[in-house]
C-alpha positions, 0 to 999 in steps of 0.5 A, a space after each residue: 446440252 447435247 454431247 458433241 457428235 464425233 465426226 464419222 469422216 477421217 482427216 482426209 475426207 474432212 480435208 476434201 470436204 474443206 477444199 470442196 467448200 462443204 460447210 462444216 456445220 453440214 457435216 455435223 448435221 449429217 453425222 448422226 445419220 451415218 452408221 458404222 454398219 450395214 443395215 439389212 436394206 443395204 446388205 440386200 442392195 449391194 447384192 443387186 449391184 452390177 458394179 462398184 467403185 473401189 478405191 485404195 491408197 498406194 505405197 506413196 499414199 496416192 489414191 487410186 480408184 477402179 471400177 469392178 463389175 460382175 453379175 448381181 451377187 458379185 458383192 455379198 455382205 459377209 456380216 454387218 461391216 464387211 463386203 466380199 467382192 468376187 471380181 477383178 479389174 478388166 484387163 484394159 483397166 489401167 489399175 489391173 495387174 495385166 496393165 501393170 505387167 505390160 508397163 514393166 514389159 514396155 520398159 524392158 522392150 524399149 531397153 532391148 531395142 524392140 520398140 522406140 523409146 517414147 521420148 527419143 523415138 529411137 530404138 536403142 539397146 541398153 542390155 543392163 537396163 533391159 536385164 533389170 526390167 526382166 529381173 523385175 518381171 521375174 521377181 513378180 513371177 516368183 512373188 505372185 506364184 499361185 495367186 494369179 488368175 490363168 490369164 495373168 499367169 499366161 501374160 506374165 509367162 509369155 512376156 518373160 519368154 519373149 523378153 528373155 529370148 531377145 535378151 539372150 539373142 542380143 547378148 550373144 550377138 557379135 558387136 558390130 564394128 562402128 562404121 565411119 563416113 568421110 565426114 567423120 574423118 574429115 570433120 566436114 
């Protein structure tokens, strides 16, 4: 009698297989052919690829995936269990840092009346909320100092400069007196 082969898949993968209707007997048959290391053939293969799909879990445990690309050689096996990736997501990739910054900056801009609110389609000013989003970007600037590529640093600095200027401009503005119409007075 042979010993049971331990599954090479983690619980999440097994659940995905179950939901996809994969026969558990198939997983047991395939398991002996999976290795926890890269063969020389695999190490050579990865070095020739022009792209790779990378995945990770965010803090809430949700999976995210992105496409990383580069000239052949951007993927290198550093040993039999590790791949070194010399690439960044494209700037227009929803998972890129630049897109993340633009998302936060859009919230700040909408709060400062620089663009329409996506739901109300109105330009409204909420200085307190605008300051919050500017502070979030400022915190990211401090926490990422020295770790950004020049393009990301330029984007972050530019966004902060524009948003801070708008905030100061609005903060120093004299509040407008509310105008009333005859309908406000007569109720008609």
